[in-house]
PQR file of N, CA, C, O and H, with PARSE charges and radii, in Angstrom:
ATOM      1  N   MET A   1     -16.945  34.962 -12.786 -0.4000 1.5000
ATOM      2  CA  MET A   1     -16.216  33.860 -13.288 -0.0000 2.0000
ATOM      3  C   MET A   1     -16.904  32.523 -12.998  0.5500 1.7000
ATOM      4  O   MET A   1     -17.481  32.283 -11.937 -0.5500 1.4000
ATOM      5  N   SER A   2     -16.791  31.627 -14.079 -0.4000 1.5000
ATOM      6  CA  SER A   2     -17.486  30.410 -13.788 -0.0000 2.0000
ATOM      7  C   SER A   2     -16.942  29.433 -12.663  0.5500 1.7000
ATOM      8  O   SER A   2     -15.791  29.513 -12.231 -0.5500 1.4000
ATOM      9  H   SER A   2     -16.322  31.822 -14.940  0.4000 1.0000
ATOM     10  N   PHE A   3     -17.839  28.538 -12.243 -0.4000 1.5000
ATOM     11  CA  PHE A   3     -17.239  27.845 -11.125 -0.0000 2.0000
ATOM     12  C   PHE A   3     -16.046  26.890 -11.532  0.5500 1.7000
ATOM     13  O   PHE A   3     -15.160  26.592 -10.730 -0.5500 1.4000
ATOM     14  H   PHE A   3     -18.774  28.473 -12.593  0.4000 1.0000
ATOM     15  N   VAL A   4     -16.080  26.496 -12.653 -0.4000 1.5000
ATOM     16  CA  VAL A   4     -14.953  25.455 -13.397 -0.0000 2.0000
ATOM     17  C   VAL A   4     -13.764  26.316 -13.292  0.5500 1.7000
ATOM     18  O   VAL A   4     -12.710  25.886 -12.823 -0.5500 1.4000
ATOM     19  H   VAL A   4     -16.799  26.739 -13.305  0.4000 1.0000
ATOM     20  N   GLN A   5     -13.906  27.501 -13.710 -0.4000 1.5000
ATOM     21  CA  GLN A   5     -12.791  28.382 -14.027 -0.0000 2.0000
ATOM     22  C   GLN A   5     -12.104  28.795 -12.533  0.5500 1.7000
ATOM     23  O   GLN A   5     -10.884  28.921 -12.433 -0.5500 1.4000
ATOM     24  H   GLN A   5     -14.762  27.850 -14.091  0.4000 1.0000
ATOM     25  N   MET A   6     -12.925  28.971 -11.497 -0.4000 1.5000
ATOM     26  CA  MET A   6     -12.558  29.109 -10.034 -0.0000 2.0000
ATOM     27  C   MET A   6     -11.764  27.740  -9.600  0.5500 1.7000
ATOM     28  O   MET A   6     -10.657  27.849  -9.071 -0.5500 1.4000
ATOM     29  H   MET A   6     -13.916  28.869 -11.579  0.4000 1.0000
ATOM     30  N   VAL A   7     -12.244  26.673  -9.792 -0.4000 1.5000
ATOM     31  CA  VAL A   7     -11.582  25.519  -9.529 -0.0000 2.0000
ATOM     32  C   VAL A   7     -10.285  25.373 -10.216  0.5500 1.7000
ATOM     33  O   VAL A   7      -9.353  24.857  -9.600 -0.5500 1.4000
ATOM     34  H   VAL A   7     -13.143  26.585 -10.222  0.4000 1.0000
ATOM     35  N   LYS A   8     -10.143  25.742 -11.326 -0.4000 1.5000
ATOM     36  CA  LYS A   8      -9.024  25.732 -12.145 -0.0000 2.0000
ATOM     37  C   LYS A   8      -7.902  26.617 -11.594  0.5500 1.7000
ATOM     38  O   LYS A   8      -6.743  26.207 -11.544 -0.5500 1.4000
ATOM     39  H   LYS A   8     -10.900  26.161 -11.827  0.4000 1.0000
ATOM     40  N   GLU A   9      -8.288  27.912 -11.157 -0.4000 1.5000
ATOM     41  CA  GLU A   9      -7.335  28.796 -10.658 -0.0000 2.0000
ATOM     42  C   GLU A   9      -6.990  28.243  -9.297  0.5500 1.7000
ATOM     43  O   GLU A   9      -5.843  28.440  -8.896 -0.5500 1.4000
ATOM     44  H   GLU A   9      -9.230  28.245 -11.198  0.4000 1.0000
ATOM     45  N   ALA A  10      -7.833  27.579  -8.540 -0.4000 1.5000
ATOM     46  CA  ALA A  10      -7.355  27.167  -7.219 -0.0000 2.0000
ATOM     47  C   ALA A  10      -6.380  25.984  -7.390  0.5500 1.7000
ATOM     48  O   ALA A  10      -5.394  25.943  -6.654 -0.5500 1.4000
ATOM     49  H   ALA A  10      -8.765  27.420  -8.866  0.4000 1.0000
ATOM     50  N   PHE A  11      -6.576  25.063  -8.268 -0.4000 1.5000
ATOM     51  CA  PHE A  11      -5.751  23.809  -8.267 -0.0000 2.0000
ATOM     52  C   PHE A  11      -4.814  23.664  -9.512  0.5500 1.7000
ATOM     53  O   PHE A  11      -3.816  22.950  -9.417 -0.5500 1.4000
ATOM     54  H   PHE A  11      -7.377  25.097  -8.866  0.4000 1.0000
ATOM     55  N   LYS A  12      -5.054  24.209 -10.482 -0.4000 1.5000
ATOM     56  CA  LYS A  12      -4.302  23.944 -11.751 -0.0000 2.0000
ATOM     57  C   LYS A  12      -2.861  23.985 -11.610  0.5500 1.7000
ATOM     58  O   LYS A  12      -2.162  23.135 -12.162 -0.5500 1.4000
ATOM     59  H   LYS A  12      -5.865  24.790 -10.559  0.4000 1.0000
ATOM     60  N   GLU A  13      -2.395  24.873 -10.940 -0.4000 1.5000
ATOM     61  CA  GLU A  13      -0.729  25.037 -10.712 -0.0000 2.0000
ATOM     62  C   GLU A  13      -0.230  24.281  -9.690  0.5500 1.7000
ATOM     63  O   GLU A  13       0.745  23.540  -9.813 -0.5500 1.4000
ATOM     64  H   GLU A  13      -2.963  25.563 -10.492  0.4000 1.0000
ATOM     65  N   ARG A  14      -0.903  24.449  -8.613 -0.4000 1.5000
ATOM     66  CA  ARG A  14      -0.286  23.725  -7.273 -0.0000 2.0000
ATOM     67  C   ARG A  14      -0.680  22.205  -7.138  0.5500 1.7000
ATOM     68  O   ARG A  14       0.084  21.411  -6.589 -0.5500 1.4000
ATOM     69  H   ARG A  14      -1.695  25.051  -8.513  0.4000 1.0000
ATOM     70  N   GLN A  15      -1.935  21.816  -7.674 -0.4000 1.5000
ATOM     71  CA  GLN A  15      -2.458  20.660  -7.308 -0.0000 2.0000
ATOM     72  C   GLN A  15      -3.179  20.227  -8.500  0.5500 1.7000
ATOM     73  O   GLN A  15      -4.409  20.228  -8.456 -0.5500 1.4000
ATOM     74  H   GLN A  15      -2.555  22.461  -8.120  0.4000 1.0000
ATOM     75  N   PRO A  16      -2.513  19.821  -9.665 -0.5600 1.5000
ATOM     76  CA  PRO A  16      -3.243  19.569 -10.940  0.2800 2.0000
ATOM     77  C   PRO A  16      -4.029  18.358 -10.867  0.5500 1.7000
ATOM     78  O   PRO A  16      -4.995  18.207 -11.615 -0.5500 1.4000
ATOM     79  N   ASP A  17      -3.668  17.437  -9.975 -0.4000 1.5000
ATOM     80  CA  ASP A  17      -4.225  16.044  -9.898 -0.0000 2.0000
ATOM     81  C   ASP A  17      -5.691  16.534  -9.423  0.5500 1.7000
ATOM     82  O   ASP A  17      -6.665  16.135 -10.061 -0.5500 1.4000
ATOM     83  H   ASP A  17      -2.884  17.560  -9.367  0.4000 1.0000
ATOM     84  N   LYS A  18      -5.854  17.349  -8.371 -0.4000 1.5000
ATOM     85  CA  LYS A  18      -7.260  17.633  -7.912 -0.0000 2.0000
ATOM     86  C   LYS A  18      -8.086  18.197  -8.896  0.5500 1.7000
ATOM     87  O   LYS A  18      -9.272  17.871  -8.960 -0.5500 1.4000
ATOM     88  H   LYS A  18      -5.063  17.673  -7.853  0.4000 1.0000
ATOM     89  N   TYR A  19      -7.512  19.137  -9.788 -0.4000 1.5000
ATOM     90  CA  TYR A  19      -8.340  19.646 -10.961 -0.0000 2.0000
ATOM     91  C   TYR A  19      -8.638  18.725 -11.872  0.5500 1.7000
ATOM     92  O   TYR A  19      -9.684  18.846 -12.509 -0.5500 1.4000
ATOM     93  H   TYR A  19      -6.549  19.402  -9.735  0.4000 1.0000
ATOM     94  N   GLY A  20      -7.780  17.646 -12.097 -0.4000 1.5000
ATOM     95  CA  GLY A  20      -8.125  16.713 -13.099 -0.0000 2.0000
ATOM     96  C   GLY A  20      -9.106  15.751 -12.559  0.5500 1.7000
ATOM     97  O   GLY A  20      -9.874  15.215 -13.359 -0.5500 1.4000
ATOM     98  H   GLY A  20      -6.930  17.548 -11.579  0.4000 1.0000
ATOM     99  N   LEU A  21      -9.179  15.456 -11.264 -0.4000 1.5000
ATOM    100  CA  LEU A  21     -10.186  14.646 -10.676 -0.0000 2.0000
ATOM    101  C   LEU A  21     -11.530  15.349 -10.760  0.5500 1.7000
ATOM    102  O   LEU A  21     -12.532  14.782 -11.197 -0.5500 1.4000
ATOM    103  H   LEU A  21      -8.556  15.890 -10.615  0.4000 1.0000
ATOM    104  N   PHE A  22     -11.516  16.541 -10.347 -0.4000 1.5000
ATOM    105  CA  PHE A  22     -12.759  17.429 -10.400 -0.0000 2.0000
ATOM    106  C   PHE A  22     -13.377  17.316 -11.931  0.5500 1.7000
ATOM    107  O   PHE A  22     -14.558  16.990 -12.046 -0.5500 1.4000
ATOM    108  H   PHE A  22     -10.702  17.001  -9.992  0.4000 1.0000
ATOM    109  N   LEU A  23     -12.695  17.547 -12.935 -0.4000 1.5000
ATOM    110  CA  LEU A  23     -13.032  17.349 -14.386 -0.0000 2.0000
ATOM    111  C   LEU A  23     -13.537  16.216 -14.671  0.5500 1.7000
ATOM    112  O   LEU A  23     -14.508  16.176 -15.426 -0.5500 1.4000
ATOM    113  H   LEU A  23     -11.736  17.812 -12.842  0.4000 1.0000
ATOM    114  N   ARG A  24     -12.947  14.949 -14.088 -0.4000 1.5000
ATOM    115  CA  ARG A  24     -13.282  13.610 -14.384 -0.0000 2.0000
ATOM    116  C   ARG A  24     -14.582  13.339 -13.820  0.5500 1.7000
ATOM    117  O   ARG A  24     -15.440  12.780 -14.502 -0.5500 1.4000
ATOM    118  H   ARG A  24     -12.158  14.980 -13.475  0.4000 1.0000
ATOM    119  N   VAL A  25     -14.821  13.735 -12.479 -0.4000 1.5000
ATOM    120  CA  VAL A  25     -16.013  13.457 -11.816 -0.0000 2.0000
ATOM    121  C   VAL A  25     -17.223  14.305 -12.435  0.5500 1.7000
ATOM    122  O   VAL A  25     -18.336  13.787 -12.514 -0.5500 1.4000
ATOM    123  H   VAL A  25     -14.124  14.189 -11.925  0.4000 1.0000
ATOM    124  N   MET A  26     -17.029  15.408 -12.805 -0.4000 1.5000
ATOM    125  CA  MET A  26     -18.175  16.195 -13.518 -0.0000 2.0000
ATOM    126  C   MET A  26     -18.494  15.465 -14.901  0.5500 1.7000
ATOM    127  O   MET A  26     -19.665  15.446 -15.279 -0.5500 1.4000
ATOM    128  H   MET A  26     -16.124  15.829 -12.740  0.4000 1.0000
ATOM    129  N   GLU A  27     -17.558  14.900 -15.624 -0.4000 1.5000
ATOM    130  CA  GLU A  27     -17.650  14.306 -16.812 -0.0000 2.0000
ATOM    131  C   GLU A  27     -18.531  12.868 -16.480  0.5500 1.7000
ATOM    132  O   GLU A  27     -19.524  12.502 -17.108 -0.5500 1.4000
ATOM    133  H   GLU A  27     -16.607  14.916 -15.317  0.4000 1.0000
ATOM    134  N   ASP A  28     -17.962  12.228 -15.439 -0.4000 1.5000
ATOM    135  CA  ASP A  28     -18.762  10.928 -15.237 -0.0000 2.0000
ATOM    136  C   ASP A  28     -20.171  11.182 -14.801  0.5500 1.7000
ATOM    137  O   ASP A  28     -21.094  10.425 -15.101 -0.5500 1.4000
ATOM    138  H   ASP A  28     -17.156  12.526 -14.929  0.4000 1.0000
ATOM    139  N   PHE A  29     -20.310  12.258 -14.093 -0.4000 1.5000
ATOM    140  CA  PHE A  29     -21.760  12.673 -13.763 -0.0000 2.0000
ATOM    141  C   PHE A  29     -22.602  12.842 -14.913  0.5500 1.7000
ATOM    142  O   PHE A  29     -23.703  12.333 -15.120 -0.5500 1.4000
ATOM    143  H   PHE A  29     -19.560  12.873 -13.850  0.4000 1.0000
ATOM    144  N   ARG A  30     -21.932  13.633 -15.642 -0.4000 1.5000
ATOM    145  CA  ARG A  30     -22.767  14.130 -16.954 -0.0000 2.0000
ATOM    146  C   ARG A  30     -23.136  12.744 -17.751  0.5500 1.7000
ATOM    147  O   ARG A  30     -24.248  12.577 -18.253 -0.5500 1.4000
ATOM    148  H   ARG A  30     -21.037  14.047 -15.474  0.4000 1.0000
ATOM    149  N   ASN A  31     -22.220  11.892 -17.807 -0.4000 1.5000
ATOM    150  CA  ASN A  31     -22.350  10.617 -18.675 -0.0000 2.0000
ATOM    151  C   ASN A  31     -23.141   9.589 -17.824  0.5500 1.7000
ATOM    152  O   ASN A  31     -23.262   8.466 -18.315 -0.5500 1.4000
ATOM    153  H   ASN A  31     -21.317  12.028 -17.399  0.4000 1.0000
ATOM    154  N   GLN A  32     -23.701   9.832 -16.593 -0.4000 1.5000
ATOM    155  CA  GLN A  32     -24.427   8.993 -15.707 -0.0000 2.0000
ATOM    156  C   GLN A  32     -23.747   7.901 -15.225  0.5500 1.7000
ATOM    157  O   GLN A  32     -24.333   6.843 -14.993 -0.5500 1.4000
ATOM    158  H   GLN A  32     -23.603  10.744 -16.194  0.4000 1.0000
ATOM    159  N   ARG A  33     -22.265   8.088 -15.006 -0.4000 1.5000
ATOM    160  CA  ARG A  33     -21.477   7.073 -14.324 -0.0000 2.0000
ATOM    161  C   ARG A  33     -21.408   7.055 -12.861  0.5500 1.7000
ATOM    162  O   ARG A  33     -21.071   6.094 -12.168 -0.5500 1.4000
ATOM    163  H   ARG A  33     -21.789   8.947 -15.195  0.4000 1.0000
ATOM    164  N   LEU A  34     -21.804   8.356 -12.419 -0.4000 1.5000
ATOM    165  CA  LEU A  34     -21.718   8.629 -10.947 -0.0000 2.0000
ATOM    166  C   LEU A  34     -23.216   9.227 -10.530  0.5500 1.7000
ATOM    167  O   LEU A  34     -23.856   9.963 -11.281 -0.5500 1.4000
ATOM    168  H   LEU A  34     -22.077   9.136 -12.981  0.4000 1.0000
ATOM    169  N   ASP A  35     -23.595   8.874  -9.450 -0.4000 1.5000
ATOM    170  CA  ASP A  35     -24.596   9.557  -9.027 -0.0000 2.0000
ATOM    171  C   ASP A  35     -24.268  10.826  -8.181  0.5500 1.7000
ATOM    172  O   ASP A  35     -23.101  11.105  -7.906 -0.5500 1.4000
ATOM    173  H   ASP A  35     -23.076   8.276  -8.840  0.4000 1.0000
ATOM    174  N   ILE A  36     -25.341  11.603  -7.769 -0.4000 1.5000
ATOM    175  CA  ILE A  36     -25.206  12.825  -6.908 -0.0000 2.0000
ATOM    176  C   ILE A  36     -24.566  12.805  -5.691  0.5500 1.7000
ATOM    177  O   ILE A  36     -23.876  13.730  -5.263 -0.5500 1.4000
ATOM    178  H   ILE A  36     -26.289  11.377  -7.993  0.4000 1.0000
ATOM    179  N   ALA A  37     -24.816  11.601  -5.037 -0.4000 1.5000
ATOM    180  CA  ALA A  37     -24.188  11.329  -3.684 -0.0000 2.0000
ATOM    181  C   ALA A  37     -22.549  11.206  -3.785  0.5500 1.7000
ATOM    182  O   ALA A  37     -21.752  11.810  -3.066 -0.5500 1.4000
ATOM    183  H   ALA A  37     -25.377  10.849  -5.385  0.4000 1.0000
ATOM    184  N   GLU A  38     -22.244  10.326  -4.796 -0.4000 1.5000
ATOM    185  CA  GLU A  38     -20.752  10.265  -5.169 -0.0000 2.0000
ATOM    186  C   GLU A  38     -20.201  11.547  -5.662  0.5500 1.7000
ATOM    187  O   GLU A  38     -19.079  11.824  -5.238 -0.5500 1.4000
ATOM    188  H   GLU A  38     -22.891   9.836  -5.380  0.4000 1.0000
ATOM    189  N   VAL A  39     -20.755  12.375  -6.463 -0.4000 1.5000
ATOM    190  CA  VAL A  39     -20.394  13.765  -6.706 -0.0000 2.0000
ATOM    191  C   VAL A  39     -20.019  14.468  -5.574  0.5500 1.7000
ATOM    192  O   VAL A  39     -18.903  14.964  -5.422 -0.5500 1.4000
ATOM    193  H   VAL A  39     -21.667  12.150  -6.808  0.4000 1.0000
ATOM    194  N   ALA A  40     -21.080  14.529  -4.644 -0.4000 1.5000
ATOM    195  CA  ALA A  40     -21.059  15.320  -3.387 -0.0000 2.0000
ATOM    196  C   ALA A  40     -19.918  15.061  -2.462  0.5500 1.7000
ATOM    197  O   ALA A  40     -19.172  15.918  -1.987 -0.5500 1.4000
ATOM    198  H   ALA A  40     -21.986  14.126  -4.768  0.4000 1.0000
ATOM    199  N   SER A  41     -19.873  13.689  -2.253 -0.4000 1.5000
ATOM    200  CA  SER A  41     -18.732  12.980  -1.500 -0.0000 2.0000
ATOM    201  C   SER A  41     -17.376  13.394  -1.979  0.5500 1.7000
ATOM    202  O   SER A  41     -16.541  13.829  -1.187 -0.5500 1.4000
ATOM    203  H   SER A  41     -20.479  12.993  -2.639  0.4000 1.0000
ATOM    204  N   THR A  42     -17.133  13.263  -3.301 -0.4000 1.5000
ATOM    205  CA  THR A  42     -15.913  13.527  -4.036 -0.0000 2.0000
ATOM    206  C   THR A  42     -15.660  15.118  -3.841  0.5500 1.7000
ATOM    207  O   THR A  42     -14.555  15.487  -3.445 -0.5500 1.4000
ATOM    208  H   THR A  42     -17.811  12.910  -3.945  0.4000 1.0000
ATOM    209  N   ALA A  43     -16.572  15.957  -4.088 -0.4000 1.5000
ATOM    210  CA  ALA A  43     -16.373  17.385  -3.912 -0.0000 2.0000
ATOM    211  C   ALA A  43     -16.029  17.826  -2.600  0.5500 1.7000
ATOM    212  O   ALA A  43     -15.281  18.787  -2.418 -0.5500 1.4000
ATOM    213  H   ALA A  43     -17.470  15.657  -4.410  0.4000 1.0000
ATOM    214  N   LYS A  44     -16.622  17.061  -1.541 -0.4000 1.5000
ATOM    215  CA  LYS A  44     -16.259  17.415  -0.070 -0.0000 2.0000
ATOM    216  C   LYS A  44     -14.758  17.272   0.054  0.5500 1.7000
ATOM    217  O   LYS A  44     -14.043  18.167   0.505 -0.5500 1.4000
ATOM    218  H   LYS A  44     -17.229  16.280  -1.689  0.4000 1.0000
ATOM    219  N   ALA A  45     -14.360  16.210  -0.330 -0.4000 1.5000
ATOM    220  CA  ALA A  45     -13.170  15.709  -0.256 -0.0000 2.0000
ATOM    221  C   ALA A  45     -12.010  16.832  -0.918  0.5500 1.7000
ATOM    222  O   ALA A  45     -11.063  17.358  -0.334 -0.5500 1.4000
ATOM    223  H   ALA A  45     -14.940  15.483  -0.697  0.4000 1.0000
ATOM    224  N   LEU A  46     -12.380  16.964  -2.120 -0.4000 1.5000
ATOM    225  CA  LEU A  46     -11.483  17.947  -2.984 -0.0000 2.0000
ATOM    226  C   LEU A  46     -11.468  19.363  -2.353  0.5500 1.7000
ATOM    227  O   LEU A  46     -10.461  20.071  -2.387 -0.5500 1.4000
ATOM    228  H   LEU A  46     -13.150  16.537  -2.594  0.4000 1.0000
ATOM    229  N   PHE A  47     -12.599  19.729  -1.793 -0.4000 1.5000
ATOM    230  CA  PHE A  47     -12.584  21.068  -1.362 -0.0000 2.0000
ATOM    231  C   PHE A  47     -12.472  21.344   0.152  0.5500 1.7000
ATOM    232  O   PHE A  47     -12.662  22.434   0.690 -0.5500 1.4000
ATOM    233  H   PHE A  47     -13.416  19.154  -1.765  0.4000 1.0000
ATOM    234  N   GLN A  48     -12.129  20.167   0.765 -0.4000 1.5000
ATOM    235  CA  GLN A  48     -11.861  20.363   2.244 -0.0000 2.0000
ATOM    236  C   GLN A  48     -11.013  21.483   2.833  0.5500 1.7000
ATOM    237  O   GLN A  48     -11.253  22.033   3.908 -0.5500 1.4000
ATOM    238  H   GLN A  48     -11.975  19.281   0.328  0.4000 1.0000
ATOM    239  N   ASP A  49      -9.927  21.786   1.966 -0.4000 1.5000
ATOM    240  CA  ASP A  49      -9.144  22.878   2.305 -0.0000 2.0000
ATOM    241  C   ASP A  49      -9.558  24.245   1.621  0.5500 1.7000
ATOM    242  O   ASP A  49      -8.804  25.212   1.723 -0.5500 1.4000
ATOM    243  H   ASP A  49      -9.732  21.340   1.093  0.4000 1.0000
ATOM    244  N   ASN A  50     -10.570  24.320   1.030 -0.4000 1.5000
ATOM    245  CA  ASN A  50     -10.964  25.374   0.265 -0.0000 2.0000
ATOM    246  C   ASN A  50     -12.531  25.536   0.624  0.5500 1.7000
ATOM    247  O   ASN A  50     -13.348  25.176  -0.222 -0.5500 1.4000
ATOM    248  H   ASN A  50     -11.183  23.534   0.947  0.4000 1.0000
ATOM    249  N   PRO A  51     -12.911  25.994   1.683 -0.5600 1.5000
ATOM    250  CA  PRO A  51     -14.371  26.083   2.221  0.2800 2.0000
ATOM    251  C   PRO A  51     -15.135  27.152   1.075  0.5500 1.7000
ATOM    252  O   PRO A  51     -16.318  26.953   0.795 -0.5500 1.4000
ATOM    253  N   ASP A  52     -14.524  28.067   0.564 -0.4000 1.5000
ATOM    254  CA  ASP A  52     -15.276  28.817  -0.384 -0.0000 2.0000
ATOM    255  C   ASP A  52     -15.777  28.231  -1.436  0.5500 1.7000
ATOM    256  O   ASP A  52     -16.911  28.476  -1.845 -0.5500 1.4000
ATOM    257  H   ASP A  52     -13.564  28.228   0.791  0.4000 1.0000
ATOM    258  N   LEU A  53     -14.858  27.268  -2.064 -0.4000 1.5000
ATOM    259  CA  LEU A  53     -15.280  26.414  -3.205 -0.0000 2.0000
ATOM    260  C   LEU A  53     -16.486  25.472  -2.785  0.5500 1.7000
ATOM    261  O   LEU A  53     -17.491  25.353  -3.486 -0.5500 1.4000
ATOM    262  H   LEU A  53     -13.936  27.069  -1.731  0.4000 1.0000
ATOM    263  N   ALA A  54     -16.298  24.818  -1.588 -0.4000 1.5000
ATOM    264  CA  ALA A  54     -17.372  24.018  -1.138 -0.0000 2.0000
ATOM    265  C   ALA A  54     -18.681  24.640  -0.915  0.5500 1.7000
ATOM    266  O   ALA A  54     -19.734  24.028  -1.089 -0.5500 1.4000
ATOM    267  H   ALA A  54     -15.482  24.915  -1.019  0.4000 1.0000
ATOM    268  N   LEU A  55     -18.607  25.866  -0.526 -0.4000 1.5000
ATOM    269  CA  LEU A  55     -19.920  26.619  -0.422 -0.0000 2.0000
ATOM    270  C   LEU A  55     -20.527  26.984  -1.654  0.5500 1.7000
ATOM    271  O   LEU A  55     -21.748  27.033  -1.803 -0.5500 1.4000
ATOM    272  H   LEU A  55     -17.751  26.363  -0.384  0.4000 1.0000
ATOM    273  N   ARG A  56     -19.602  27.270  -2.640 -0.4000 1.5000
ATOM    274  CA  ARG A  56     -20.135  27.771  -3.953 -0.0000 2.0000
ATOM    275  C   ARG A  56     -20.674  26.477  -4.675  0.5500 1.7000
ATOM    276  O   ARG A  56     -21.682  26.546  -5.377 -0.5500 1.4000
ATOM    277  H   ARG A  56     -18.610  27.231  -2.519  0.4000 1.0000
ATOM    278  N   PHE A  57     -20.000  25.317  -4.496 -0.4000 1.5000
ATOM    279  CA  PHE A  57     -20.531  24.088  -5.189 -0.0000 2.0000
ATOM    280  C   PHE A  57     -21.889  23.667  -4.730  0.5500 1.7000
ATOM    281  O   PHE A  57     -22.701  23.110  -5.469 -0.5500 1.4000
ATOM    282  H   PHE A  57     -19.181  25.261  -3.925  0.4000 1.0000
ATOM    283  N   ASN A  58     -22.081  23.937  -3.572 -0.4000 1.5000
ATOM    284  CA  ASN A  58     -23.419  23.576  -2.938 -0.0000 2.0000
ATOM    285  C   ASN A  58     -24.758  24.318  -3.844  0.5500 1.7000
ATOM    286  O   ASN A  58     -25.922  23.921  -3.804 -0.5500 1.4000
ATOM    287  H   ASN A  58     -21.421  24.390  -2.972  0.4000 1.0000
ATOM    288  N   VAL A  59     -24.341  25.264  -4.496 -0.4000 1.5000
ATOM    289  CA  VAL A  59     -25.503  25.788  -5.414 -0.0000 2.0000
ATOM    290  C   VAL A  59     -25.878  24.779  -6.456  0.5500 1.7000
ATOM    291  O   VAL A  59     -27.011  24.829  -6.935 -0.5500 1.4000
ATOM    292  H   VAL A  59     -23.396  25.587  -4.529  0.4000 1.0000
ATOM    293  N   PHE A  60     -25.007  23.849  -6.856 -0.4000 1.5000
ATOM    294  CA  PHE A  60     -25.242  22.931  -7.973 -0.0000 2.0000
ATOM    295  C   PHE A  60     -25.895  21.499  -7.329  0.5500 1.7000
ATOM    296  O   PHE A  60     -26.457  20.679  -8.055 -0.5500 1.4000
ATOM    297  H   PHE A  60     -24.087  23.808  -6.467  0.4000 1.0000
ATOM    298  N   LEU A  61     -25.761  21.340  -6.053 -0.4000 1.5000
ATOM    299  CA  LEU A  61     -26.382  20.142  -5.410 -0.0000 2.0000
ATOM    300  C   LEU A  61     -27.606  20.390  -4.719  0.5500 1.7000
ATOM    301  O   LEU A  61     -27.834  21.400  -4.053 -0.5500 1.4000
ATOM    302  H   LEU A  61     -25.304  22.006  -5.464  0.4000 1.0000
ATOM    303  N   PRO A  62     -28.544  19.241  -4.937 -0.5600 1.5000
ATOM    304  CA  PRO A  62     -29.879  19.434  -4.317  0.2800 2.0000
ATOM    305  C   PRO A  62     -29.687  19.236  -2.784  0.5500 1.7000
ATOM    306  O   PRO A  62     -28.719  18.688  -2.256 -0.5500 1.4000
ATOM    307  N   LYS A  63     -30.703  19.739  -2.197 -0.4000 1.5000
ATOM    308  CA  LYS A  63     -30.972  19.590  -0.629 -0.0000 2.0000
ATOM    309  C   LYS A  63     -30.786  18.204  -0.379  0.5500 1.7000
ATOM    310  O   LYS A  63     -31.359  17.374  -1.085 -0.5500 1.4000
ATOM    311  H   LYS A  63     -31.490  20.184  -2.626  0.4000 1.0000
ATOM    312  N   GLY A  64     -29.950  17.832   0.674 -0.4000 1.5000
ATOM    313  CA  GLY A  64     -29.773  16.542   1.232 -0.0000 2.0000
ATOM    314  C   GLY A  64     -28.441  16.095   0.788  0.5500 1.7000
ATOM    315  O   GLY A  64     -27.965  15.145   1.409 -0.5500 1.4000
ATOM    316  H   GLY A  64     -29.485  18.506   1.248  0.4000 1.0000
ATOM    317  N   HIS A  65     -27.738  16.617  -0.193 -0.4000 1.5000
ATOM    318  CA  HIS A  65     -26.536  16.258  -0.527 -0.0000 2.0000
ATOM    319  C   HIS A  65     -25.556  17.577  -0.632  0.5500 1.7000
ATOM    320  O   HIS A  65     -24.511  17.536  -1.281 -0.5500 1.4000
ATOM    321  H   HIS A  65     -28.125  17.389  -0.697  0.4000 1.0000
ATOM    322  N   GLN A  66     -25.958  18.639   0.008 -0.4000 1.5000
ATOM    323  CA  GLN A  66     -25.014  19.716   0.006 -0.0000 2.0000
ATOM    324  C   GLN A  66     -23.864  19.362   1.163  0.5500 1.7000
ATOM    325  O   GLN A  66     -24.030  18.597   2.113 -0.5500 1.4000
ATOM    326  H   GLN A  66     -26.807  18.672   0.535  0.4000 1.0000
ATOM    327  N   ILE A  67     -22.763  20.047   0.869 -0.4000 1.5000
ATOM    328  CA  ILE A  67     -21.485  19.983   1.665 -0.0000 2.0000
ATOM    329  C   ILE A  67     -21.620  20.799   2.906  0.5500 1.7000
ATOM    330  O   ILE A  67     -21.843  22.009   2.893 -0.5500 1.4000
ATOM    331  H   ILE A  67     -22.629  20.668   0.097  0.4000 1.0000
ATOM    332  N   GLN A  68     -21.478  20.095   3.946 -0.4000 1.5000
ATOM    333  CA  GLN A  68     -21.426  20.621   5.373 -0.0000 2.0000
ATOM    334  C   GLN A  68     -20.118  21.089   5.837  0.5500 1.7000
ATOM    335  O   GLN A  68     -19.247  20.220   5.784 -0.5500 1.4000
ATOM    336  H   GLN A  68     -21.297  19.111   3.957  0.4000 1.0000
ATOM    337  N   LEU A  69     -19.823  22.013   6.192 -0.4000 1.5000
ATOM    338  CA  LEU A  69     -18.566  22.598   6.700 -0.0000 2.0000
ATOM    339  C   LEU A  69     -18.436  22.613   8.215  0.5500 1.7000
ATOM    340  O   LEU A  69     -19.421  22.934   8.879 -0.5500 1.4000
ATOM    341  H   LEU A  69     -20.530  22.718   6.235  0.4000 1.0000
ATOM    342  N   GLY A  70     -17.310  22.294   8.802 -0.4000 1.5000
ATOM    343  CA  GLY A  70     -17.227  22.439  10.086 -0.0000 2.0000
ATOM    344  C   GLY A  70     -17.412  21.196  10.968  0.5500 1.7000
ATOM    345  O   GLY A  70     -17.340  21.292  12.193 -0.5500 1.4000
ATOM    346  H   GLY A  70     -16.509  22.033   8.263  0.4000 1.0000
TER
END
């Protein structure tokens, strides 16, 4: 399952605002309106209650920007 699909499954029904924010952040990053530090910071906040998603998102982040749990 793609990561975006996993995020959709986690948030679309109960927290659609979080899913929408995730999509906007990814779009803004792709269009170079956000840098990697802003993406990592937002992802950390979005996934704070879902550590599995946070750890899986780390695959896409360069060293030094990965989400730390705990």
